[in-house]
N, C-alpha and C positions, 0 to 999 in steps of 0.2 A: 260928275267929270265932264271937262268941257273940251271937245276934239277941235283942233284946229281945222276945220273943215268947213265947205259951203254946203250946207246941210240941205238950202233953199235948192239947189240944184240936183238933189236927189230924183226929181220925177218930172225935170225941167229941160234935158238936154235932148231936143230932137236928133233922130240919126242921121251922121253926117255932119252935123253943124260944127263940130269942133274945128274942121279943117279951115275956117273962116275966122276963127276966134283965138288968135296966137298970144295964149296966155300960158306960161310955163308953171302951171300946177296940175299939170295932167299925167295921169297914171295911164300906161301902155301894158299890159298883160300879152306875153307871147306864152301862150300855151294851148292845153286842150280842153277839148267840150266831149263830155262823155255823158250818156243815160246811164244812170245808176238803176241797177236791178238788185234792190233790197229783199232779201228773206231773213225774218228772225228765227234763230233756231236755238233750242236749248244747250246744245254744244256743237262743236265742229266735228265734222267725220274724220276719222281715221284713215289711214291708206285701206283702199277697197271696200271700206264701209259706206253704207247709206244711213241717212239719217231725215226726219221728216222735219219740214219746217212750216213757217205761217205763209199767208198768200203773199206772192210777190208784188212790191210796190215799186212802181217807176218812176224815178225822181231826176230833175235835171243835176247833172254833176261833171266831174271833170276837172282836173288840178287847176287848169287855166281859167276855165270859165268859173268854177267856185271863187277863185280869187278875185276875180272881175267883180262877181256880184257882191261878194264882201265889201268890197272898198266903195262899189257903189251905192249900196244901202246906206253906208256911212256918210254919204253926200260927196264923195270926189268924182272929180271929172274923168272917167275911165274909159279905155277902148279895149276891146280883146282883139286880138290877131291871133286867127286860128282857122278851122275848117269844120264843117260839118256836112252830113248827106242831104239826099233829098226826100229822106222817110221821116215817118213821124216823129222820130226821135230828135231829127236836126230841128223840126219846128218846135218842139217841146222846150230845145234849149234856146233858140232865137228868142221866145216869148219870155222865157226866165230872165234872159240878160236883157233884155228890153224894160220888163216891168221893174227891173231894179236900176234903171237909168244909165245903163250900159250901152255906149255905141257899138252897134253891129257892122258898121259899114266895113270893117276890116276882116270879117268873117266869111271866108270862102264858101261857097256850096259847090261840093264836088260830087263825082259817079262813084261813091264809094260808099259803105253803111257808117253811118254816124257811130263814132267810138262807145263803145258798152263797159260799164263796169260791173262783174258780178260780184256781190257783196254780202257777206253773211254776217249778221250782228247777234251777238250772245247777251244774256240776262245781266251782264255786269257793263253793257255797253260798248265792249271791244268788239273789233271789226276784223274780217280777212277779205282781201279784195284781189280778184284777179281781172285786168284790164285786157280788152280786146282794141287795139288803137283805132282802125277801120279810116276813116276820115282824116284822124289826125297825123297819119302817115304821109298825108300829101299835103301838109303845111310846107309853104318854102320860105326863102329868105325874105325878111320884112325890108322894105324900100326904106334907105336911110330918111329920104324925105318926110316919111311916116312919122319919124320920130321930132319934126321941127317944133313941136309945142309940148313934148314931153318933159317931165321934172324927175320922175320916175318911170323906170322899165323893169318888168319884172319876168323872171322866167321859170318855167319849170320842165320836168323831163318826161312827158309824156307823150312828146313830140320828138322828131328827129334830133339828135343832138347837136348835129352843124348849124341846125336852124336856130337853136338856143345861143349857142358859141357867137354867131355872126350877130343876133341881136345884142348881146352883151357888149361886143367890140363897138357895134354902132352906137349904141346908148351913151358909151364913153366917149366917143369921138363926139356927139352933138351936145355934151355936157350933160347929159341926162345922168341919173343915179342908177347904174346897174344893180339889180338886187335877183340873185338866183335861189330858189328854193330847190335844193338839189335833192328832190323826189320823183322818181325812185334813185336810190343811190348809182351814180355813175360816174366814172372819171373823165374829169373834164382837163383841158389843157392847161400848162402853166399860164399861158397869156390868158386865157379866161377868168382863172383864178385871180390873176392881180389888179382886173380893174373892179371885182367885186365890192359892193360896199352898201349891205353885207352880203356874205354866204350864209343861207339859212338852211340848218340841218337840225335833225333830232339827235338824239342819243345813238340809236344804231347806227346812223347814217355817219355821224361823226366818228364812231369808232372804225367805221368800215374805210372812211378815207384815211386813217392812221394805222391802218394793216391790222386791224382788229385789238389795238389797245384799248384798255380800260382804266377808269380812274374818275375821279371827280370831275362834273361837268366843267368847273373852272380851269382846271388844268387842261382838258381837252380842246377847250376853247382857245387857251393860250397857245397851245401846240399847232392847231389848226392856222391859225395867223401866221406860222412860219412857212405854211404853203403857199404863202402869197397874199391873201385876199387884204383889202384893207381894213375889214372887220369882219367879225363872226357873231351868228347870234344862233344859240343853240336851244331848241325848244324841249321843255322837260315834261310836257304834259300837265298834270294837276299841280306839279310843283313850279310851274311858271317857266322862266327863261335865265339864261346866261347870254350876257353880252359882253364882248371884247373889241375893245378899238384901242386909238391911241392914248385916250383918255384911263385905260385900265380896263380890269376885269369885274365886272358887278354881276350879282344876281337878282333877278325880278320877279317878285311872287307872283301867284295867279290866286284870285278869287276861290274860296272853297266851295264848290255847288256838287251837286249828284247827276253823276253822267248818266244820261239815257241812250245815247249815240254818240259815238266819238268820231262819227264818219264825217271826213271834210274838217275837222277841226284844225288841222296845220294849215290848209289852204284859209280858213277865217282868219287866222293869225298872220299869212302873209298879205292878204287884201287889206286887214286894218294897218298892218304896218306900213305898206305903201301909201296908205291913205294918209295917215299921219305924217310919213316924211314928206310927201307932197304937200301937205298944209304948213310944213316949216318945223316940225317938232325933229328935235334931237335923237338919235338912235335910242338910248335908254327910256325916253319918255314915250317915244313910239312903241317900244316893247311892251311897256306898262299898258298901254291902251290897248294893243294886239293881245296881249295876255288875258285882258278881261272879255274882249269881244269872243276869243275862242272859248273861253270857259262858259259865258252864256248860251254858244251855238251847242255845246255837249248836252244842253239841258233839253232838247227837243231832238225829236228823231230827223234823219236825213241830212243832208250837206246845205244846199243854196235856201230851203224855205226853214231853215234854223237860225240863220244869220241875222243879227238885230239891225234895225235902223238906229241911228244916232240918239233920235227922241226916245227910243225905248231902253237905252243903257242905264239911266237915272242912277239907283243904289243897287240895282241886281247885282247879285253876287258877292254882295260885301258882307 
């Protein structure tokens, strides 16, 4: 598969240099940066129960940072707008972002602990997550001039909702494509929904937005469009995704793989989607590429460390 991306930029974009390179193929991610504290368990504890797990593994994560790293590893010109603390977890995240070619000039360092995600992973690769936002709660509104070179602006909801809504509106006003990964599921304004292209949700989030309604993903995607977004994309895990826009509703399959850890797979999808859109792909083609990247990501433990480079895709997962 040939990604419409400049792979050579993966390790070659110095921090801050994008501001003088006015090229509108830029991805800006507005979102969180967390340290993932991961524990493998045989099963999740019930109420009031204690279970023993494996050793804790500390990995770079957070929905925003994950999305940026996934896009950066694929060669996209990407920056993260977010915040970390002055602690070791913050440095871990900055190092991971920079190693993936992500510009960190828009990441603030604040006097709060870096966000932490407490993650349990069961043998089937499924996870449960509790997030302590920390520094992510200090993320403030993005300055519109920071979007001058943006082709795609991606938001997710582990930072204050007003910041995300402001970023989506600013992106639309600047001619960039606003993409919102509505995770965790949160009620957003009609004005925000109206500019999204696409709104990205999983099946649970889609059902929540529709008042608990269930049904075929194609039906849910069509109904979600009545809420106002220009396009909708529902991720279906191992079953791929559904895309709904003015061209209709289509199903996009995912490669068949053996899942080891699903942590960060949705973020891998969002980052790959944004990278492909910024590189000129249509929404359906971008979703196909994103499904491929997300499928590969679940074959390895962790979030950011599991994301592939474009050169590593090859025929993997086919």
